C-alpha positions as CSV (number, residue, x, y, z in Angstrom):
1,M,132.0,308.1,168.5
2,P,134.5,305.6,170.0
3,N,138.1,306.7,170.5
4,D,140.4,303.7,170.7
5,W,140.3,301.6,167.6
6,S,139.5,297.9,168.1
7,Q,141.8,295.0,167.1
8,A,139.5,294.3,164.1
9,E,139.6,298.0,163.0
10,V,143.3,298.3,163.3
11,E,143.8,295.0,161.3
12,A,141.5,296.3,158.6
13,I,143.2,299.7,158.1
14,V,146.7,298.3,158.3
15,A,145.8,295.7,155.6
16,D,144.3,298.5,153.5
17,Y,147.5,300.7,153.9
18,F,149.7,297.7,152.9
19,A,147.6,297.0,149.8
20,M,148.0,300.6,148.6
21,W,151.7,300.6,149.6
22,D,152.3,297.4,147.5
23,K,150.7,299.0,144.5
24,D,152.7,302.2,144.9
25,L,156.0,300.3,145.2
26,R,155.1,298.4,142.0
27,G,154.1,301.6,140.1
28,Q,150.5,300.6,139.9
29,D,147.6,303.1,140.2
30,Y,145.2,303.2,143.1
31,N,142.5,305.6,144.4
32,K,143.1,306.8,148.0
33,A,139.6,308.3,148.2
34,E,138.0,305.0,147.1
35,H,140.1,303.1,149.7
36,N,138.9,305.5,152.4
37,R,135.3,305.2,151.5
38,N,135.5,301.4,151.4
39,L,137.2,301.3,154.8
40,Q,134.5,303.4,156.4
41,K,132.0,300.7,155.6
42,L,134.1,298.2,157.6
43,L,134.8,300.4,160.6
44,N,132.9,301.4,163.6
45,H,131.5,304.8,162.6
46,R,134.8,306.2,161.5
47,D,134.6,309.2,159.2
48,R,136.9,310.2,156.3
49,T,139.2,312.4,158.5
50,S,139.6,309.7,161.2
51,V,140.6,307.1,158.5
52,E,143.1,309.5,157.0
53,F,144.6,310.3,160.3
54,K,145.0,306.6,161.1
55,H,146.7,306.1,157.7
56,R,149.1,308.9,158.6
57,N,149.7,307.2,162.0
58,I,150.8,304.1,160.1
59,S,153.2,306.2,158.1
60,A,154.7,307.4,161.4
61,V,155.2,303.8,162.6
62,L,157.0,303.1,159.3
63,W,159.1,306.2,159.8
64,H,160.2,305.0,163.2
65,L,161.0,301.6,161.8
66,G,163.2,302.9,159.0
67,Y,160.8,302.2,156.1
68,P,159.8,304.6,153.4
69,Y,156.2,305.5,154.1
70,L,153.3,305.7,151.6
71,R,153.6,309.0,149.7
72,G,150.6,311.3,150.3
73,Y,150.2,310.2,154.0
74,K,152.5,312.5,156.0
75,P,153.6,310.8,159.2
76,L,151.5,311.7,162.3
77,P,153.1,310.5,165.6
78,K,151.5,309.8,169.0
79,Y,149.8,306.7,167.6
80,Q,148.0,303.8,169.3
81,R,150.2,301.1,170.8
82,L,148.1,298.4,169.2
83,L,148.7,300.0,165.8
84,R,152.5,299.7,166.2
85,A,152.1,296.0,167.2
86,V,149.9,295.1,164.3
87,V,152.2,296.9,161.8
88,E,155.3,295.2,163.2
89,E,153.6,291.8,163.1
90,R,152.6,292.3,159.4
91,L,156.0,293.6,158.4
92,A,157.7,290.6,160.1
93,A,155.6,288.3,158.0
94,A,155.7,290.3,154.8
95,K,158.7,288.6,153.1
96,S,157.7,289.6,149.6
97,L,157.0,293.2,150.5
98,N,160.3,293.5,152.2
99,Q,162.0,292.1,149.2
100,L,160.1,294.5,147.0
101,I,161.2,297.5,149.0
102,A,164.8,296.3,149.1
103,S,164.7,296.0,145.3
104,A,162.9,299.3,144.8
105,V,165.5,301.4,146.7
106,K,168.3,300.0,144.7
107,N,166.7,300.3,141.3
108,P,168.6,302.6,139.0
109,A,167.0,305.9,137.9
110,K,165.4,305.4,134.5
111,S,165.8,309.0,133.5
112,V,165.9,312.6,134.7
113,P,162.3,313.8,135.0
114,V,161.4,316.6,132.6
115,V,159.4,319.4,134.3
116,K,158.2,322.4,132.3
117,N,158.3,324.9,135.2
118,L,161.0,324.0,137.7
119,K,160.3,326.9,139.9
120,A,156.8,325.7,140.5
121,I,157.9,322.5,142.2
122,Q,159.9,324.2,144.9
123,V,158.0,324.0,148.2
124,A,158.6,325.0,151.8
125,P,160.5,322.6,154.0
126,P,158.6,320.4,156.5
127,R,157.7,322.4,159.6
128,R,160.2,322.0,162.4
129,K,157.4,321.0,164.9
130,E,156.3,318.1,162.6
131,I,159.8,316.7,162.6
132,K,160.4,317.4,166.3
133,D,157.2,315.6,167.2
134,L,158.3,312.5,165.2
135,V,161.8,312.5,166.7
136,D,160.6,313.1,170.2
137,D,158.0,310.3,169.9
138,E,160.6,307.7,168.7
139,P,162.4,306.9,172.0
140,R,159.0,306.0,173.6
141,R,158.4,303.4,170.9
142,R,161.3,301.0,171.5
143,T,160.6,297.4,170.7
144,N,162.6,294.3,169.7
145,F,161.7,294.9,166.0
146,V,165.0,295.4,164.1
147,R,165.1,298.7,162.3
148,R,165.7,298.5,158.6
149,N,168.3,300.4,156.5
150,F,166.1,300.8,153.3
151,L,166.5,304.6,153.2
152,E,170.3,304.3,153.7
153,D,170.4,301.8,150.8
154,E,168.5,304.3,148.7
155,A,170.9,307.1,149.7
156,N,173.7,304.9,148.4
157,N,172.0,304.4,145.0
158,Q,174.5,306.2,142.8
159,S,172.2,306.2,139.7
160,L,169.4,307.9,141.6
161,G,171.8,310.4,143.2
162,L,173.3,311.4,139.9
163,A,169.8,311.8,138.3
164,G,168.9,314.1,141.2
165,E,172.0,316.1,140.8
166,E,171.4,316.5,137.0
167,F,167.8,317.7,137.9
168,V,169.0,320.4,140.3
169,L,171.8,321.4,137.9
170,R,169.1,322.1,135.3
171,F,167.2,324.1,138.0
172,E,170.2,326.2,138.9
173,H,170.9,327.0,135.3
174,E,167.3,328.0,134.6
175,R,167.1,330.1,137.7
176,L,170.0,332.2,136.7
177,W,169.0,332.3,133.0
178,C,165.5,333.5,133.8
179,A,167.0,336.2,136.1
180,G,168.9,337.6,133.1
181,K,172.3,336.3,134.5
182,R,173.2,334.2,131.5
183,S,177.0,334.4,132.0
184,L,176.5,333.1,135.5
185,A,174.2,330.4,134.3
186,N,176.8,329.2,131.9
187,R,179.3,328.9,134.7
188,V,177.2,326.5,136.8
189,E,179.2,323.4,137.3
190,H,178.4,319.8,138.3
191,V,181.5,319.6,140.5
192,G,180.6,316.3,142.0
193,K,181.0,314.9,138.5
194,S,183.9,317.0,137.2
195,K,186.0,317.1,140.4
196,G,184.8,314.3,142.6
197,D,182.6,313.9,145.7
198,Y,185.2,315.1,148.2
199,L,184.1,318.8,148.2
200,G,181.1,318.4,150.4
201,Y,178.7,319.6,147.8
202,D,177.6,318.6,144.3
203,I,177.0,321.7,142.3
204,L,178.8,325.1,142.1
205,S,176.2,327.7,141.3
206,F,175.8,331.4,142.0
207,E,173.5,334.0,143.6
208,I,172.1,336.7,141.4
209,S,174.7,339.0,143.0
210,G,177.5,336.7,141.7
211,R,178.3,335.2,145.1
212,E,179.0,331.4,145.0
213,R,176.2,329.1,145.9
214,L,177.3,325.6,147.0
215,V,174.5,323.1,146.4
216,E,174.3,319.6,147.9
217,V,171.6,317.4,146.5
218,K,169.7,314.6,148.4
219,T,167.2,312.6,146.4
220,T,164.5,310.2,147.3
221,R,161.7,308.5,145.4
222,Y,159.6,308.7,148.6
223,G,158.1,311.4,150.9
224,A,159.5,314.8,152.0
225,M,159.8,313.8,155.6
226,N,161.9,310.7,155.1
227,R,165.4,310.8,156.6
228,F,168.4,311.6,154.5
229,F,172.0,311.0,155.2
230,A,174.9,313.5,155.3
231,S,178.6,312.7,155.6
232,V,180.8,314.3,158.3
233,N,182.5,316.2,155.5
234,E,179.2,317.6,154.2
235,V,178.2,318.7,157.7
236,N,181.6,320.4,158.2
237,V,181.5,322.1,154.8
238,S,178.0,323.4,155.5
239,E,179.3,324.9,158.8
240,S,182.4,326.5,157.4
241,H,180.5,327.9,154.3
242,K,177.1,328.4,156.0
243,H,176.4,331.6,154.0
244,E,176.9,329.8,150.7
245,Y,175.6,326.3,151.5
246,H,172.2,325.1,150.2
247,L,170.9,321.6,150.5
248,H,168.2,320.7,147.9
249,R,166.0,317.8,149.1
250,L,164.3,316.2,146.1
251,F,161.4,313.9,146.9
252,N,158.7,311.9,145.0
253,F,161.4,311.9,142.3
254,D,160.0,309.3,139.9
255,K,156.4,310.4,140.2
256,Q,155.9,314.1,140.7
257,P,159.2,315.5,141.7
258,Q,159.3,318.4,144.2
259,F,162.0,319.8,146.4
260,F,162.7,322.1,149.3
261,V,165.9,324.0,150.2
262,L,167.7,324.1,153.5
263,S,170.1,327.0,153.6
264,G,173.1,327.3,156.0
265,S,174.8,324.9,158.3
266,L,173.2,321.5,158.5
267,R,173.8,321.7,162.3
268,D,171.2,324.5,162.3
269,T,168.7,323.3,159.7
270,C,168.6,319.6,160.6
271,Q,168.4,317.3,163.6
272,L,171.6,315.3,163.2
273,K,171.8,311.7,164.6
274,P,175.0,309.5,164.3
275,V,174.3,306.3,162.5
276,S,177.8,304.8,162.2
277,F,181.2,305.0,163.8
278,S,184.8,304.7,162.7
279,A,186.5,302.2,164.9
280,V,189.9,300.7,165.7
281,P,190.8,298.1,168.3
282,N,191.9,299.4,171.6
């Protein structure tokens, strides 16, 4: 079986990924398995796994470029240089797709999803090695392509953020209620709403023991491995209250919401990278 993908093969799989991506952004249905089978007919003896890995490579390219990747295809770094070039070329020409993404990340949340079993949708955080491999691969991929700020725009979507906080507020209440701690459940407070966003966390909850649980919520409509943004205040509060601090990362929020929890200082649980500076003339 050949190793390096040809120009024609790369063009074909990137076109297929973008077709699924467009439908996903528009909320339309598509069948990944069917796309995979159809692609195999066009490629040079590539099997299902090879096609899926290449789709994941495309997600890694998008991750490095600041785009939300296609959900269901977890980014896989160390990709072919040709693949990066083809993706960049297509993105540069895809005016309507860029406009669609820009609009999608700013769309207000329609509602807070209703999930019957909130505990069932908590998952483990992405493995540290997966994130490290992505981050370590990024400096080797420098090009003249201008990174986008789509995920930062989504992070500033107040409607989406509020919906995510309401979702986690419900989870915290239910967690304590089901544990028989109803008095504590009734004291859970959406402090980001009642007191303001200066505290460094959004929800005041409690452990079963009664100890305070400070909950910060970060919500995305996209995949679990997409970057999120934390303020200096949030990082400092997570450090000074590391035994009480819990960050809930909600993902796939408008489709099939899931979340994972990072407990403790964000300096310990995350790879932090500065993205802006406060400046004065010198």
